[in-house]
N, CA, C and O atoms as a CHARMM CRD file, in Angstrom:
* protein
*
  316
    1    1 MET  N      1.89700 -42.26300 -23.39200 PROA 1      0.00000
    2    1 MET  CA     1.79100 -43.34500 -22.44100 PROA 1      0.00000
    3    1 MET  C      0.30800 -43.64300 -22.23800 PROA 1      0.00000
    4    1 MET  O     -0.51500 -42.73000 -22.17200 PROA 1      0.00000
    5    2 LYS  N     -0.01100 -44.88600 -22.14200 PROA 2      0.00000
    6    2 LYS  CA    -1.40200 -45.27100 -21.91100 PROA 2      0.00000
    7    2 LYS  C     -1.61600 -45.50600 -20.42600 PROA 2      0.00000
    8    2 LYS  O     -0.73600 -45.98600 -19.71200 PROA 2      0.00000
    9    3 THR  N     -2.82400 -45.14800 -19.98500 PROA 3      0.00000
   10    3 THR  CA    -3.18900 -45.37600 -18.59400 PROA 3      0.00000
   11    3 THR  C     -4.70000 -45.56200 -18.52000 PROA 3      0.00000
   12    3 THR  O     -5.42800 -45.24400 -19.46100 PROA 3      0.00000
   13    4 THR  N     -5.14500 -46.06800 -17.41400 PROA 4      0.00000
   14    4 THR  CA    -6.57900 -46.23800 -17.19500 PROA 4      0.00000
   15    4 THR  C     -7.01300 -45.26900 -16.11300 PROA 4      0.00000
   16    4 THR  O     -6.37700 -45.16500 -15.06400 PROA 4      0.00000
   17    5 VAL  N     -8.11200 -44.55300 -16.38000 PROA 5      0.00000
   18    5 VAL  CA    -8.62900 -43.57900 -15.42800 PROA 5      0.00000
   19    5 VAL  C    -10.10200 -43.87200 -15.21400 PROA 5      0.00000
   20    5 VAL  O    -10.84600 -44.08600 -16.17100 PROA 5      0.00000
   21    6 ASP  N    -10.51800 -43.88000 -13.96300 PROA 6      0.00000
   22    6 ASP  CA   -11.92500 -44.10200 -13.63700 PROA 6      0.00000
   23    6 ASP  C    -12.61200 -42.74700 -13.55500 PROA 6      0.00000
   24    6 ASP  O    -12.33000 -41.95500 -12.65700 PROA 6      0.00000
   25    7 ILE  N    -13.52100 -42.48200 -14.50400 PROA 7      0.00000
   26    7 ILE  CA   -14.20300 -41.19300 -14.59400 PROA 7      0.00000
   27    7 ILE  C    -15.70500 -41.43400 -14.47000 PROA 7      0.00000
   28    7 ILE  O    -16.22700 -42.42200 -14.98500 PROA 7      0.00000
   29    8 ALA  N    -16.38500 -40.53600 -13.79000 PROA 8      0.00000
   30    8 ALA  CA   -17.83900 -40.63500 -13.66400 PROA 8      0.00000
   31    8 ALA  C    -18.47400 -40.64400 -15.05100 PROA 8      0.00000
   32    8 ALA  O    -18.03600 -39.91900 -15.94400 PROA 8      0.00000
   33    9 ASP  N    -19.49900 -41.46000 -15.22600 PROA 9      0.00000
   34    9 ASP  CA   -20.13900 -41.61800 -16.53100 PROA 9      0.00000
   35    9 ASP  C    -20.61700 -40.29300 -17.11400 PROA 9      0.00000
   36    9 ASP  O    -20.39100 -40.01900 -18.29200 PROA 9      0.00000
   37   10 ALA  N    -21.27200 -39.47400 -16.30500 PROA 10     0.00000
   38   10 ALA  CA   -21.79900 -38.20300 -16.79400 PROA 10     0.00000
   39   10 ALA  C    -20.67100 -37.27600 -17.24500 PROA 10     0.00000
   40   10 ALA  O    -20.80000 -36.58700 -18.25700 PROA 10     0.00000
   41   11 LEU  N    -19.56700 -37.25700 -16.49700 PROA 11     0.00000
   42   11 LEU  CA   -18.43000 -36.41000 -16.86500 PROA 11     0.00000
   43   11 LEU  C    -17.79000 -36.89100 -18.15600 PROA 11     0.00000
   44   11 LEU  O    -17.41900 -36.08300 -19.00900 PROA 11     0.00000
   45   12 LEU  N    -17.66100 -38.18700 -18.30100 PROA 12     0.00000
   46   12 LEU  CA   -17.08000 -38.73700 -19.52600 PROA 12     0.00000
   47   12 LEU  C    -17.96900 -38.42900 -20.72900 PROA 12     0.00000
   48   12 LEU  O    -17.46700 -38.09300 -21.80200 PROA 12     0.00000
   49   13 ALA  N    -19.27700 -38.54100 -20.55900 PROA 13     0.00000
   50   13 ALA  CA   -20.19500 -38.23700 -21.66300 PROA 13     0.00000
   51   13 ALA  C    -20.06400 -36.77600 -22.08000 PROA 13     0.00000
   52   13 ALA  O    -20.03700 -36.46600 -23.27100 PROA 13     0.00000
   53   14 ARG  N    -19.98100 -35.87200 -21.09000 PROA 14     0.00000
   54   14 ARG  CA   -19.80000 -34.44700 -21.40300 PROA 14     0.00000
   55   14 ARG  C    -18.48200 -34.20200 -22.11600 PROA 14     0.00000
   56   14 ARG  O    -18.42100 -33.42500 -23.06900 PROA 14     0.00000
   57   15 ALA  N    -17.43300 -34.86000 -21.65700 PROA 15     0.00000
   58   15 ALA  CA   -16.11300 -34.68800 -22.26800 PROA 15     0.00000
   59   15 ALA  C    -16.11000 -35.19800 -23.70500 PROA 15     0.00000
   60   15 ALA  O    -15.51500 -34.57700 -24.58500 PROA 15     0.00000
   61   16 LYS  N    -16.77000 -36.32200 -23.94200 PROA 16     0.00000
   62   16 LYS  CA   -16.84000 -36.85300 -25.31000 PROA 16     0.00000
   63   16 LYS  C    -17.61400 -35.91100 -26.22800 PROA 16     0.00000
   64   16 LYS  O    -17.23300 -35.70100 -27.37900 PROA 16     0.00000
   65   17 ARG  N    -18.70600 -35.34600 -25.70900 PROA 17     0.00000
   66   17 ARG  CA   -19.47400 -34.38200 -26.51400 PROA 17     0.00000
   67   17 ARG  C    -18.63400 -33.14800 -26.82700 PROA 17     0.00000
   68   17 ARG  O    -18.62700 -32.65800 -27.95600 PROA 17     0.00000
   69   18 GLN  N    -17.93500 -32.66000 -25.82400 PROA 18     0.00000
   70   18 GLN  CA   -17.07400 -31.47500 -26.02200 PROA 18     0.00000
   71   18 GLN  C    -15.96800 -31.77300 -27.03100 PROA 18     0.00000
   72   18 GLN  O    -15.66000 -30.94100 -27.88400 PROA 18     0.00000
   73   19 ALA  N    -15.38000 -32.94600 -26.93500 PROA 19     0.00000
   74   19 ALA  CA   -14.32100 -33.32200 -27.87100 PROA 19     0.00000
   75   19 ALA  C    -14.86700 -33.37800 -29.29200 PROA 19     0.00000
   76   19 ALA  O    -14.22600 -32.89700 -30.22600 PROA 19     0.00000
   77   20 LYS  N    -16.04100 -33.95900 -29.45500 PROA 20     0.00000
   78   20 LYS  CA   -16.65200 -34.07700 -30.78400 PROA 20     0.00000
   79   20 LYS  C    -16.98200 -32.69200 -31.34500 PROA 20     0.00000
   80   20 LYS  O    -16.71900 -32.41400 -32.51500 PROA 20     0.00000
   81   21 GLN  N    -17.55800 -31.82600 -30.50800 PROA 21     0.00000
   82   21 GLN  CA   -17.91700 -30.47400 -30.94700 PROA 21     0.00000
   83   21 GLN  C    -16.68400 -29.65100 -31.33000 PROA 21     0.00000
   84   21 GLN  O    -16.73000 -28.85500 -32.26800 PROA 21     0.00000
   85   22 SER  N    -15.59900 -29.84600 -30.60600 PROA 22     0.00000
   86   22 SER  CA   -14.38700 -29.06800 -30.87400 PROA 22     0.00000
   87   22 SER  C    -13.51000 -29.70500 -31.94500 PROA 22     0.00000
   88   22 SER  O    -12.53900 -29.10000 -32.40000 PROA 22     0.00000
   89   23 GLY  N    -13.85900 -30.93900 -32.35200 PROA 23     0.00000
   90   23 GLY  CA   -13.07100 -31.62000 -33.37400 PROA 23     0.00000
   91   23 GLY  C    -11.71200 -32.09300 -32.88600 PROA 23     0.00000
   92   23 GLY  O    -10.78600 -32.29900 -33.67000 PROA 23     0.00000
   93   24 ARG  N    -11.61400 -32.25800 -31.58300 PROA 24     0.00000
   94   24 ARG  CA   -10.36300 -32.74300 -31.00100 PROA 24     0.00000
   95   24 ARG  C    -10.58900 -34.10600 -30.36500 PROA 24     0.00000
   96   24 ARG  O    -11.70600 -34.42900 -29.96200 PROA 24     0.00000
   97   25 PRO  N     -9.54000 -34.90000 -30.27600 PROA 25     0.00000
   98   25 PRO  CA    -9.70400 -36.19300 -29.59600 PROA 25     0.00000
   99   25 PRO  C     -9.89100 -36.00500 -28.08700 PROA 25     0.00000
  100   25 PRO  O     -9.43300 -35.02200 -27.50600 PROA 25     0.00000
  101   26 LEU  N    -10.56500 -36.95800 -27.48100 PROA 26     0.00000
  102   26 LEU  CA   -10.79600 -36.92200 -26.03900 PROA 26     0.00000
  103   26 LEU  C     -9.47000 -36.81900 -25.28700 PROA 26     0.00000
  104   26 LEU  O     -9.37300 -36.12900 -24.27300 PROA 26     0.00000
  105   27 ARG  N     -8.47500 -37.49500 -25.78300 PROA 27     0.00000
  106   27 ARG  CA    -7.14700 -37.45900 -25.15300 PROA 27     0.00000
  107   27 ARG  C     -6.63300 -36.01600 -25.03200 PROA 27     0.00000
  108   27 ARG  O     -6.06500 -35.64400 -24.00500 PROA 27     0.00000
  109   28 ALA  N     -6.83500 -35.20700 -26.08100 PROA 28     0.00000
  110   28 ALA  CA    -6.37300 -33.81500 -26.05500 PROA 28     0.00000
  111   28 ALA  C     -7.10600 -33.02100 -24.97900 PROA 28     0.00000
  112   28 ALA  O     -6.50600 -32.18300 -24.30500 PROA 28     0.00000
  113   29 LEU  N     -8.40600 -33.28400 -24.81600 PROA 29     0.00000
  114   29 LEU  CA    -9.17200 -32.60200 -23.77300 PROA 29     0.00000
  115   29 LEU  C     -8.65900 -32.97100 -22.38200 PROA 29     0.00000
  116   29 LEU  O     -8.50100 -32.10700 -21.51900 PROA 29     0.00000
  117   30 VAL  N     -8.40200 -34.25500 -22.17600 PROA 30     0.00000
  118   30 VAL  CA    -7.90300 -34.72200 -20.87800 PROA 30     0.00000
  119   30 VAL  C     -6.52900 -34.11200 -20.59700 PROA 30     0.00000
  120   30 VAL  O     -6.27500 -33.65200 -19.48400 PROA 30     0.00000
  121   31 GLU  N     -5.64600 -34.10300 -21.59100 PROA 31     0.00000
  122   31 GLU  CA    -4.31100 -33.53100 -21.40400 PROA 31     0.00000
  123   31 GLU  C     -4.39800 -32.04100 -21.07800 PROA 31     0.00000
  124   31 GLU  O     -3.68900 -31.55000 -20.20000 PROA 31     0.00000
  125   32 GLU  N     -5.26700 -31.32700 -21.78500 PROA 32     0.00000
  126   32 GLU  CA    -5.42400 -29.89700 -21.52600 PROA 32     0.00000
  127   32 GLU  C     -5.93100 -29.64700 -20.11000 PROA 32     0.00000
  128   32 GLU  O     -5.45200 -28.74700 -19.42000 PROA 32     0.00000
  129   33 GLY  N     -6.89300 -30.44100 -19.68600 PROA 33     0.00000
  130   33 GLY  CA    -7.41300 -30.29100 -18.32200 PROA 33     0.00000
  131   33 GLY  C     -6.34300 -30.54600 -17.27600 PROA 33     0.00000
  132   33 GLY  O     -6.23700 -29.80300 -16.30100 PROA 33     0.00000
  133   34 LEU  N     -5.55400 -31.58400 -17.46800 PROA 34     0.00000
  134   34 LEU  CA    -4.47800 -31.87900 -16.52300 PROA 34     0.00000
  135   34 LEU  C     -3.44600 -30.75200 -16.49800 PROA 34     0.00000
  136   34 LEU  O     -2.97800 -30.35600 -15.43100 PROA 34     0.00000
  137   35 ARG  N     -3.09600 -30.24000 -17.67700 PROA 35     0.00000
  138   35 ARG  CA    -2.12900 -29.13800 -17.73200 PROA 35     0.00000
  139   35 ARG  C     -2.65200 -27.91800 -16.97100 PROA 35     0.00000
  140   35 ARG  O     -1.91100 -27.28900 -16.21500 PROA 35     0.00000
  141   36 ARG  N     -3.92400 -27.58900 -17.17200 PROA 36     0.00000
  142   36 ARG  CA    -4.48900 -26.42300 -16.48400 PROA 36     0.00000
  143   36 ARG  C     -4.44900 -26.59300 -14.97100 PROA 36     0.00000
  144   36 ARG  O     -4.08200 -25.66900 -14.24500 PROA 36     0.00000
  145   37 VAL  N     -4.82100 -27.76000 -14.50400 PROA 37     0.00000
  146   37 VAL  CA    -4.81300 -28.00500 -13.05900 PROA 37     0.00000
  147   37 VAL  C     -3.38900 -27.92800 -12.52100 PROA 37     0.00000
  148   37 VAL  O     -3.15600 -27.33200 -11.46900 PROA 37     0.00000
  149   38 LEU  N     -2.44500 -28.52000 -13.22700 PROA 38     0.00000
  150   38 LEU  CA    -1.06600 -28.53400 -12.75300 PROA 38     0.00000
  151   38 LEU  C     -0.43600 -27.14200 -12.81200 PROA 38     0.00000
  152   38 LEU  O      0.38100 -26.80600 -11.95500 PROA 38     0.00000
  153   39 GLU  N     -0.79400 -26.33400 -13.79700 PROA 39     0.00000
  154   39 GLU  CA    -0.26500 -24.96700 -13.87500 PROA 39     0.00000
  155   39 GLU  C     -0.81800 -24.10000 -12.75600 PROA 39     0.00000
  156   39 GLU  O     -0.11800 -23.21700 -12.25900 PROA 39     0.00000
  157   40 ASP  N     -2.06700 -24.33600 -12.34900 PROA 40     0.00000
  158   40 ASP  CA    -2.69400 -23.54400 -11.29400 PROA 40     0.00000
  159   40 ASP  C     -2.25200 -23.96300  -9.89900 PROA 40     0.00000
  160   40 ASP  O     -2.47000 -23.23400  -8.93100 PROA 40     0.00000
  161   41 THR  N     -1.63700 -25.12300  -9.79200 PROA 41     0.00000
  162   41 THR  CA    -1.20600 -25.64200  -8.49500 PROA 41     0.00000
  163   41 THR  C      0.20200 -25.14300  -8.20700 PROA 41     0.00000
  164   41 THR  O      1.11400 -25.40300  -8.99100 PROA 41     0.00000
  165   42 PRO  N      0.40100 -24.43200  -7.10000 PROA 42     0.00000
  166   42 PRO  CA     1.75200 -23.94000  -6.79700 PROA 42     0.00000
  167   42 PRO  C      2.70500 -25.10700  -6.53400 PROA 42     0.00000
  168   42 PRO  O      2.33700 -26.10600  -5.91500 PROA 42     0.00000
  169   43 VAL  N      3.92000 -24.95700  -7.01200 PROA 43     0.00000
  170   43 VAL  CA     4.94200 -25.97700  -6.81200 PROA 43     0.00000
  171   43 VAL  C      5.54600 -25.78200  -5.43400 PROA 43     0.00000
  172   43 VAL  O      6.03500 -24.70400  -5.09800 PROA 43     0.00000
  173   44 ARG  N      5.50200 -26.83000  -4.65500 PROA 44     0.00000
  174   44 ARG  CA     6.08600 -26.76300  -3.31500 PROA 44     0.00000
  175   44 ARG  C      7.57800 -27.03500  -3.41600 PROA 44     0.00000
  176   44 ARG  O      8.00300 -27.99600  -4.05700 PROA 44     0.00000
  177   45 SER  N      8.35400 -26.19600  -2.78800 PROA 45     0.00000
  178   45 SER  CA     9.78800 -26.42900  -2.78500 PROA 45     0.00000
  179   45 SER  C     10.10100 -27.53900  -1.78300 PROA 45     0.00000
  180   45 SER  O      9.32100 -27.81400  -0.87100 PROA 45     0.00000
  181   46 GLY  N     11.23300 -28.15300  -1.97100 PROA 46     0.00000
  182   46 GLY  CA    11.64100 -29.21900  -1.06600 PROA 46     0.00000
  183   46 GLY  C     11.90000 -28.69100   0.33600 PROA 46     0.00000
  184   46 GLY  O     12.12100 -27.49500   0.52800 PROA 46     0.00000
  185   47 TYR  N     11.87200 -29.56100   1.28500 PROA 47     0.00000
  186   47 TYR  CA    12.10600 -29.17000   2.67100 PROA 47     0.00000
  187   47 TYR  C     13.57400 -28.81000   2.84000 PROA 47     0.00000
  188   47 TYR  O     14.45900 -29.52300   2.36700 PROA 47     0.00000
  189   48 GLU  N     13.81500 -27.72300   3.50400 PROA 48     0.00000
  190   48 GLU  CA    15.18300 -27.29500   3.77100 PROA 48     0.00000
  191   48 GLU  C     15.41600 -27.34300   5.27300 PROA 48     0.00000
  192   48 GLU  O     14.66900 -26.74900   6.05100 PROA 48     0.00000
  193   49 LEU  N     16.44600 -28.04700   5.66300 PROA 49     0.00000
  194   49 LEU  CA    16.76400 -28.15800   7.08400 PROA 49     0.00000
  195   49 LEU  C     17.20900 -26.80600   7.62500 PROA 49     0.00000
  196   49 LEU  O     18.00000 -26.11100   6.98800 PROA 49     0.00000
  197   50 PRO  N     16.70900 -26.43300   8.78900 PROA 50     0.00000
  198   50 PRO  CA    17.17900 -25.17600   9.37500 PROA 50     0.00000
  199   50 PRO  C     18.61800 -25.31900   9.84500 PROA 50     0.00000
  200   50 PRO  O     19.05000 -26.40500  10.23200 PROA 50     0.00000
  201   51 ASP  N     19.35200 -24.22300   9.81000 PROA 51     0.00000
  202   51 ASP  CA    20.74800 -24.23300  10.24100 PROA 51     0.00000
  203   51 ASP  C     20.78500 -24.25100  11.76600 PROA 51     0.00000
  204   51 ASP  O     20.35500 -23.29200  12.40700 PROA 51     0.00000
  205   52 ARG  N     21.27700 -25.29700  12.33100 PROA 52     0.00000
  206   52 ARG  CA    21.39200 -25.42700  13.78900 PROA 52     0.00000
  207   52 ARG  C     22.85600 -25.46400  14.22400 PROA 52     0.00000
  208   52 ARG  O     23.19800 -26.03300  15.26100 PROA 52     0.00000
  209   53 SER  N     23.70800 -24.84900  13.41000 PROA 53     0.00000
  210   53 SER  CA    25.13600 -24.83900  13.71100 PROA 53     0.00000
  211   53 SER  C     25.39500 -24.09900  15.01600 PROA 53     0.00000
  212   53 SER  O     24.67600 -23.16700  15.37700 PROA 53     0.00000
  213   54 VAL  N     26.42900 -24.53200  15.70800 PROA 54     0.00000
  214   54 VAL  CA    26.87000 -23.84100  16.92200 PROA 54     0.00000
  215   54 VAL  C     28.34800 -23.52800  16.78500 PROA 54     0.00000
  216   54 VAL  O     29.06900 -24.18600  16.03600 PROA 54     0.00000
  217   55 GLY  N     28.77500 -22.54800  17.49600 PROA 55     0.00000
  218   55 GLY  CA    30.19100 -22.19000  17.44900 PROA 55     0.00000
  219   55 GLY  C     30.51000 -21.32600  16.23900 PROA 55     0.00000
  220   55 GLY  O     29.61900 -20.87700  15.51800 PROA 55     0.00000
  221   56 ASN  N     31.77300 -21.10900  16.04100 PROA 56     0.00000
  222   56 ASN  CA    32.26600 -20.27400  14.95300 PROA 56     0.00000
  223   56 ASN  C     32.60900 -21.15200  13.75100 PROA 56     0.00000
  224   56 ASN  O     33.53600 -21.95800  13.82900 PROA 56     0.00000
  225   57 PRO  N     31.88100 -21.01300  12.64000 PROA 57     0.00000
  226   57 PRO  CA    32.16600 -21.86400  11.47900 PROA 57     0.00000
  227   57 PRO  C     33.54300 -21.60000  10.87400 PROA 57     0.00000
  228   57 PRO  O     34.08600 -22.45400  10.17300 PROA 57     0.00000
  229   58 GLU  N     34.11300 -20.41600  11.14300 PROA 58     0.00000
  230   58 GLU  CA    35.43900 -20.07700  10.61300 PROA 58     0.00000
  231   58 GLU  C     36.55300 -20.56400  11.53800 PROA 58     0.00000
  232   58 GLU  O     37.71600 -20.62500  11.13900 PROA 58     0.00000
  233   59 GLY  N     36.19400 -20.90600  12.76200 PROA 59     0.00000
  234   59 GLY  CA    37.19400 -21.30800  13.74600 PROA 59     0.00000
  235   59 GLY  C     37.60100 -22.76700  13.58200 PROA 59     0.00000
  236   59 GLY  O     37.07700 -23.47600  12.72400 PROA 59     0.00000
  237   60 PRO  N     38.53700 -23.20400  14.41100 PROA 60     0.00000
  238   60 PRO  CA    39.00300 -24.59500  14.33700 PROA 60     0.00000
  239   60 PRO  C     37.91800 -25.57000  14.79400 PROA 60     0.00000
  240   60 PRO  O     37.06400 -25.22200  15.61000 PROA 60     0.00000
  241   61 ASN  N     37.95900 -26.76700  14.27400 PROA 61     0.00000
  242   61 ASN  CA    37.00900 -27.81200  14.63800 PROA 61     0.00000
  243   61 ASN  C     37.40600 -28.35200  16.01300 PROA 61     0.00000
  244   61 ASN  O     38.48400 -28.93100  16.14600 PROA 61     0.00000
  245   62 PRO  N     36.57400 -28.18100  17.03000 PROA 62     0.00000
  246   62 PRO  CA    36.95000 -28.63300  18.37500 PROA 62     0.00000
  247   62 PRO  C     37.00600 -30.15500  18.50200 PROA 62     0.00000
  248   62 PRO  O     37.57300 -30.67000  19.46600 PROA 62     0.00000
  249   63 LEU  N     36.43200 -30.87400  17.55300 PROA 63     0.00000
  250   63 LEU  CA    36.44300 -32.33300  17.63100 PROA 63     0.00000
  251   63 LEU  C     37.61700 -32.95100  16.88200 PROA 63     0.00000
  252   63 LEU  O     37.89000 -34.14100  17.04000 PROA 63     0.00000
  253   64 ALA  N     38.31200 -32.16700  16.07600 PROA 64     0.00000
  254   64 ALA  CA    39.38300 -32.70200  15.23000 PROA 64     0.00000
  255   64 ALA  C     40.50900 -33.33900  16.04900 PROA 64     0.00000
  256   64 ALA  O     41.09400 -34.33300  15.62000 PROA 64     0.00000
  257   65 ALA  N     40.81400 -32.78700  17.20200 PROA 65     0.00000
  258   65 ALA  CA    41.93800 -33.29000  17.98800 PROA 65     0.00000
  259   65 ALA  C     41.53700 -34.43300  18.92100 PROA 65     0.00000
  260   65 ALA  O     42.39100 -34.99600  19.60600 PROA 65     0.00000
  261   66 MET  N     40.25300 -34.78200  18.95800 PROA 66     0.00000
  262   66 MET  CA    39.78700 -35.81900  19.88700 PROA 66     0.00000
  263   66 MET  C     39.97100 -37.21200  19.29400 PROA 66     0.00000
  264   66 MET  O     39.84800 -37.41000  18.08500 PROA 66     0.00000
  265   67 SER  N     40.26500 -38.16500  20.16000 PROA 67     0.00000
  266   67 SER  CA    40.36900 -39.56400  19.72500 PROA 67     0.00000
  267   67 SER  C     38.96100 -40.14300  19.59100 PROA 67     0.00000
  268   67 SER  O     37.98600 -39.53600  20.03500 PROA 67     0.00000
  269   68 TRP  N     38.86600 -41.31100  18.98100 PROA 68     0.00000
  270   68 TRP  CA    37.56900 -41.96200  18.83400 PROA 68     0.00000
  271   68 TRP  C     36.93100 -42.21600  20.20000 PROA 68     0.00000
  272   68 TRP  O     35.72600 -42.02600  20.36700 PROA 68     0.00000
  273   69 GLN  N     37.71400 -42.63200  21.15100 PROA 69     0.00000
  274   69 GLN  CA    37.20800 -42.89600  22.49900 PROA 69     0.00000
  275   69 GLN  C     36.67600 -41.61000  23.13200 PROA 69     0.00000
  276   69 GLN  O     35.62200 -41.61600  23.76800 PROA 69     0.00000
  277   70 ASP  N     37.40900 -40.50700  22.95600 PROA 70     0.00000
  278   70 ASP  CA    36.96300 -39.21500  23.50000 PROA 70     0.00000
  279   70 ASP  C     35.65200 -38.78300  22.83300 PROA 70     0.00000
  280   70 ASP  O     34.74200 -38.29800  23.50400 PROA 70     0.00000
  281   71 LEU  N     35.56200 -38.96200  21.50900 PROA 71     0.00000
  282   71 LEU  CA    34.34000 -38.61500  20.79100 PROA 71     0.00000
  283   71 LEU  C     33.16600 -39.44400  21.29100 PROA 71     0.00000
  284   71 LEU  O     32.07300 -38.92200  21.51200 PROA 71     0.00000
  285   72 ARG  N     33.40000 -40.73700  21.46500 PROA 72     0.00000
  286   72 ARG  CA    32.34800 -41.61800  21.95000 PROA 72     0.00000
  287   72 ARG  C     31.88400 -41.20000  23.34200 PROA 72     0.00000
  288   72 ARG  O     30.68500 -41.16600  23.61900 PROA 72     0.00000
  289   73 ASP  N     32.82700 -40.88500  24.20400 PROA 73     0.00000
  290   73 ASP  CA    32.46800 -40.41600  25.54100 PROA 73     0.00000
  291   73 ASP  C     31.69100 -39.11200  25.48400 PROA 73     0.00000
  292   73 ASP  O     30.76400 -38.90200  26.26600 PROA 73     0.00000
  293   74 GLU  N     32.06800 -38.23100  24.55600 PROA 74     0.00000
  294   74 GLU  CA    31.36700 -36.95000  24.40100 PROA 74     0.00000
  295   74 GLU  C     29.92400 -37.19900  23.93600 PROA 74     0.00000
  296   74 GLU  O     28.99400 -36.56500  24.43500 PROA 74     0.00000
  297   75 ILE  N     29.74100 -38.11800  22.98400 PROA 75     0.00000
  298   75 ILE  CA    28.42500 -38.40700  22.44900 PROA 75     0.00000
  299   75 ILE  C     27.53100 -39.07400  23.49600 PROA 75     0.00000
  300   75 ILE  O     26.38900 -38.66200  23.69900 PROA 75     0.00000
  301   76 TYR  N     28.04800 -40.08300  24.14400 PROA 76     0.00000
  302   76 TYR  CA    27.23500 -40.85800  25.07000 PROA 76     0.00000
  303   76 TYR  C     27.27800 -40.35300  26.50200 PROA 76     0.00000
  304   76 TYR  O     26.59800 -40.89800  27.37200 PROA 76     0.00000
  305   77 GLY  N     28.06000 -39.33000  26.75500 PROA 77     0.00000
  306   77 GLY  CA    28.11100 -38.73300  28.08900 PROA 77     0.00000
  307   77 GLY  C     28.52600 -39.70500  29.17500 PROA 77     0.00000
  308   77 GLY  O     28.01000 -39.62700  30.28900 PROA 77     0.00000
  309   78 GLY  N     29.44800 -40.62400  28.88500 PROA 78     0.00000
  310   78 GLY  CA    29.93700 -41.56400  29.88600 PROA 78     0.00000
  311   78 GLY  C     29.03400 -42.74100  30.15000 PROA 78     0.00000
  312   78 GLY  O     29.31300 -43.52600  31.05700 PROA 78     0.00000
  313   79 ARG  N     27.94000 -42.90300  29.37900 PROA 79     0.00000
  314   79 ARG  CA    27.03300 -44.03300  29.57400 PROA 79     0.00000
  315   79 ARG  C     27.62700 -45.31100  29.02900 PROA 79     0.00000
  316   79 ARG  O     26.99800 -46.36600  29.10800 PROA 79     0.00000
């Protein structure tokens, strides 16, 4: 994939010299540098919601027997 990257002139000149000395294309140097940085960076796991359950998860659902109106009243507290 092609992309454009803004690199400081002095850094680019050093990278081009290094690429020429090593006989590798500049692209290979850039890819290697990115791989090294990404390997050294710890991968953050996704956010996991804490369990805020109440009651007995094995027991009956106390809301199952309620009508929609009863549920609404429970949620809104009679407002």
